[in-house]
N, CA and C atoms as an extended XYZ file, in Angstrom:
195
Properties=species:S:1:pos:R:3:atomname:S:1:resname:S:1:resid:I:1 pbc="F F F"
N       167.172        5.000     -118.101 N   UNK     1
C       168.054        4.381     -117.123 CA  UNK     1
C       167.841        5.060     -115.776 C   UNK     1
N       167.874        4.287     -114.703 N   UNK     2
C       167.660        4.866     -113.381 CA  UNK     2
C       168.780        5.827     -112.997 C   UNK     2
N       168.412        6.838     -112.231 N   UNK     3
C       169.400        7.788     -111.736 CA  UNK     3
C       169.632        7.503     -110.270 C   UNK     3
N       170.850        7.613     -109.862 N   UNK     4
C       171.204        7.377     -108.481 CA  UNK     4
C       172.623        7.840     -108.244 C   UNK     4
N       173.146        7.472     -107.109 N   UNK     5
C       174.509        7.854     -106.752 CA  UNK     5
C       175.332        6.583     -106.577 C   UNK     5
N       176.492        6.546     -107.244 N   UNK     6
C       177.431        5.439     -107.086 CA  UNK     6
C       178.565        5.930     -106.204 C   UNK     6
N       178.830        5.201     -105.128 N   UNK     7
C       179.887        5.563     -104.191 CA  UNK     7
C       180.972        4.494     -104.264 C   UNK     7
N       182.199        4.933     -104.552 N   UNK     8
C       183.330        4.010     -104.637 CA  UNK     8
C       184.314        4.360     -103.526 C   UNK     8
N       184.635        3.374     -102.712 N   UNK     9
C       185.604        3.562     -101.626 CA  UNK     9
C       186.788        2.628     -101.862 C   UNK     9
N       187.997        3.169     -101.719 N   UNK    10
C       189.217        2.393     -101.888 CA  UNK    10
C       190.037        2.540     -100.614 C   UNK    10
N       190.309        1.421      -99.950 N   UNK    11
C       191.023        1.475      -98.679 CA  UNK    11
C       192.524        1.284      -98.881 C   UNK    11
N       193.248        1.549      -97.837 N   UNK    12
C       194.711        1.431      -97.854 CA  UNK    12
C       195.159        0.004      -98.176 C   UNK    12
N       194.355       -0.993      -97.777 N   UNK    13
C       194.712       -2.387      -98.037 CA  UNK    13
C       194.143       -2.896      -99.366 C   UNK    13
N       193.871       -1.969     -100.277 N   UNK    14
C       193.440       -2.261     -101.653 CA  UNK    14
C       192.075       -2.935     -101.774 C   UNK    14
N       191.198       -2.712     -100.829 N   UNK    15
C       189.826       -3.197     -100.962 CA  UNK    15
C       188.987       -2.077     -101.569 C   UNK    15
N       188.152       -2.436     -102.522 N   UNK    16
C       187.280       -1.469     -103.175 CA  UNK    16
C       185.839       -1.851     -102.876 C   UNK    16
N       185.067       -0.874     -102.433 N   UNK    17
C       183.648       -1.078     -102.153 CA  UNK    17
C       182.848       -0.153     -103.064 C   UNK    17
N       181.844       -0.720     -103.722 N   UNK    18
C       180.953        0.057     -104.576 CA  UNK    18
C       179.560       -0.011     -103.968 C   UNK    18
N       178.948        1.151     -103.740 N   UNK    19
C       177.595        1.222     -103.197 CA  UNK    19
C       176.740        2.064     -104.136 C   UNK    19
N       175.463        1.751     -104.181 N   UNK    20
C       174.517        2.523     -104.989 CA  UNK    20
C       173.416        3.033     -104.071 C   UNK    20
N       173.110        4.313     -104.185 N   UNK    21
C       172.017        4.912     -103.416 CA  UNK    21
C       171.009        5.517     -104.380 C   UNK    21
N       169.746        5.441     -104.011 N   UNK    22
C       168.702        6.099     -104.773 CA  UNK    22
C       168.171        5.320     -105.959 C   UNK    22
N       168.487        4.028     -106.042 N   UNK    23
C       167.989        3.193     -107.136 CA  UNK    23
C       167.316        1.980     -106.519 C   UNK    23
N       166.057        1.769     -106.878 N   UNK    24
C       165.310        0.639     -106.337 CA  UNK    24
C       165.359       -0.534     -107.304 C   UNK    24
N       165.337       -1.723     -106.753 N   UNK    25
C       165.299       -2.929     -107.569 CA  UNK    25
C       166.672       -3.346     -108.060 C   UNK    25
N       166.665       -4.289     -108.977 N   UNK    26
C       167.898       -4.891     -109.466 CA  UNK    26
C       168.638       -4.038     -110.483 C   UNK    26
N       168.090       -2.903     -110.867 N   UNK    27
C       168.749       -2.066     -111.866 CA  UNK    27
C       170.050       -1.456     -111.353 C   UNK    27
N       170.274       -1.502     -110.036 N   UNK    28
C       171.548       -1.011     -109.493 CA  UNK    28
C       172.706       -1.839     -110.038 C   UNK    28
N       172.465       -3.117     -110.285 N   UNK    29
C       173.507       -3.977     -110.849 CA  UNK    29
C       173.891       -3.522     -112.253 C   UNK    29
N       172.914       -3.011     -113.017 N   UNK    30
C       173.201       -2.500     -114.355 CA  UNK    30
C       174.107       -1.271     -114.283 C   UNK    30
N       173.893       -0.442     -113.265 N   UNK    31
C       174.683        0.774     -113.109 CA  UNK    31
C       176.142        0.478     -112.778 C   UNK    31
N       176.399       -0.589     -112.058 N   UNK    32
C       177.760       -0.871     -111.607 CA  UNK    32
C       178.474       -1.948     -112.419 C   UNK    32
N       177.788       -2.565     -113.363 N   UNK    33
C       178.356       -3.703     -114.102 CA  UNK    33
C       179.680       -3.367     -114.788 C   UNK    33
N       179.743       -2.271     -115.518 N   UNK    34
C       180.978       -1.920     -116.227 CA  UNK    34
C       182.107       -1.592     -115.251 C   UNK    34
N       181.772       -0.915     -114.172 N   UNK    35
C       182.769       -0.569     -113.162 CA  UNK    35
C       183.319       -1.827     -112.489 C   UNK    35
N       182.445       -2.757     -112.146 N   UNK    36
C       182.875       -4.013     -111.534 CA  UNK    36
C       183.779       -4.798     -112.481 C   UNK    36
N       183.414       -4.815     -113.754 N   UNK    37
C       184.204       -5.530     -114.752 CA  UNK    37
C       185.602       -4.913     -114.872 C   UNK    37
N       185.673       -3.599     -114.856 N   UNK    38
C       186.961       -2.908     -114.978 CA  UNK    38
C       187.850       -3.127     -113.762 C   UNK    38
N       187.240       -3.258     -112.586 N   UNK    39
C       188.014       -3.413     -111.356 CA  UNK    39
C       188.481       -4.841     -111.109 C   UNK    39
N       187.796       -5.813     -111.679 N   UNK    40
C       188.214       -7.208     -111.493 CA  UNK    40
C       187.128       -8.065     -110.880 C   UNK    40
N       187.534       -9.107     -110.194 N   UNK    41
C       186.619      -10.098     -109.632 CA  UNK    41
C       185.865       -9.543     -108.428 C   UNK    41
N       184.546       -9.760     -108.410 N   UNK    42
C       183.727       -9.380     -107.265 CA  UNK    42
C       183.827      -10.504     -106.242 C   UNK    42
N       184.271      -10.167     -105.039 N   UNK    43
C       184.439      -11.181     -103.999 CA  UNK    43
C       183.208      -11.289     -103.108 C   UNK    43
N       182.437      -10.196     -102.998 N   UNK    44
C       181.272      -10.200     -102.125 CA  UNK    44
C       180.264       -9.179     -102.640 C   UNK    44
N       179.007       -9.510     -102.564 N   UNK    45
C       177.942       -8.593     -102.963 CA  UNK    45
C       176.839       -8.652     -101.909 C   UNK    45
N       176.536       -7.506     -101.307 N   UNK    46
C       175.514       -7.441     -100.273 CA  UNK    46
C       174.449       -6.434     -100.699 C   UNK    46
N       173.257       -6.910     -101.046 N   UNK    47
C       172.196       -5.991     -101.460 CA  UNK    47
C       171.723       -5.103     -100.308 C   UNK    47
N       171.342       -3.878     -100.637 N   UNK    48
C       170.745       -2.972      -99.658 CA  UNK    48
C       169.241       -3.207      -99.629 C   UNK    48
N       168.545       -2.537      -98.729 N   UNK    49
C       167.084       -2.703      -98.679 CA  UNK    49
C       166.430       -2.167      -99.953 C   UNK    49
N       167.048       -1.180     -100.608 N   UNK    50
C       166.508       -0.651     -101.862 CA  UNK    50
C       166.502       -1.701     -102.971 C   UNK    50
N       167.419       -2.649     -102.907 N   UNK    51
C       167.503       -3.712     -103.898 CA  UNK    51
C       166.203       -4.521     -103.942 C   UNK    51
N       165.577       -4.672     -102.788 N   UNK    52
C       164.371       -5.484     -102.680 CA  UNK    52
C       163.086       -4.695     -102.933 C   UNK    52
N       163.193       -3.383     -103.096 N   UNK    53
C       162.024       -2.553     -103.371 CA  UNK    53
C       161.721       -2.552     -104.866 C   UNK    53
N       160.451       -2.412     -105.187 N   UNK    54
C       160.055       -2.375     -106.588 CA  UNK    54
C       160.269       -0.967     -107.137 C   UNK    54
N       160.858       -0.876     -108.332 N   UNK    55
C       161.046        0.440     -108.943 CA  UNK    55
C       159.694        1.073     -109.286 C   UNK    55
N       159.646        2.379     -109.214 N   UNK    56
C       158.431        3.092     -109.593 CA  UNK    56
C       158.344        3.169     -111.102 C   UNK    56
N       157.139        3.003     -111.619 N   UNK    57
C       156.927        3.118     -113.061 CA  UNK    57
C       156.042        4.323     -113.318 C   UNK    57
N       156.417        5.081     -114.310 N   UNK    58
C       155.627        6.254     -114.669 CA  UNK    58
C       154.312        5.798     -115.291 C   UNK    58
N       153.243        6.472     -114.929 N   UNK    59
C       151.937        6.170     -115.500 CA  UNK    59
C       151.355        7.442     -116.086 C   UNK    59
N       150.648        7.291     -117.182 N   UNK    60
C       150.021        8.437     -117.807 CA  UNK    60
C       148.564        8.077     -118.084 C   UNK    60
N       147.665        8.940     -117.646 N   UNK    61
C       146.261        8.717     -117.894 CA  UNK    61
C       145.814        9.615     -119.048 C   UNK    61
N       145.076        9.040     -119.945 N   UNK    62
C       144.549        9.797     -121.075 CA  UNK    62
C       143.042        9.776     -120.970 C   UNK    62
N       142.444       10.948     -120.893 N   UNK    63
C       140.996       11.039     -120.771 CA  UNK    63
C       140.337       11.374     -122.103 C   UNK    63
N       139.060       11.071     -122.189 N   UNK    64
C       138.298       11.396     -123.389 CA  UNK    64
C       137.528       12.681     -123.153 C   UNK    64
N       137.465       13.509     -124.175 N   UNK    65
C       136.719       14.763     -124.065 CA  UNK    65
C       135.334       14.632     -124.605 C   UNK    65
């Protein structure tokens, strides 16, 4: 699972904002899904530039001796 930072802000007028930093691609939605469900209906969702970036995939090279 991707690692990143989830930032939750709650204002005096009862608005809650959830932001994700350090996660590329659509996997940020996986990180916040349970939290969004617990808080209620999502009224607005604005992707960051990281949302549109491709996640890095680990590669391993195996050589022959």
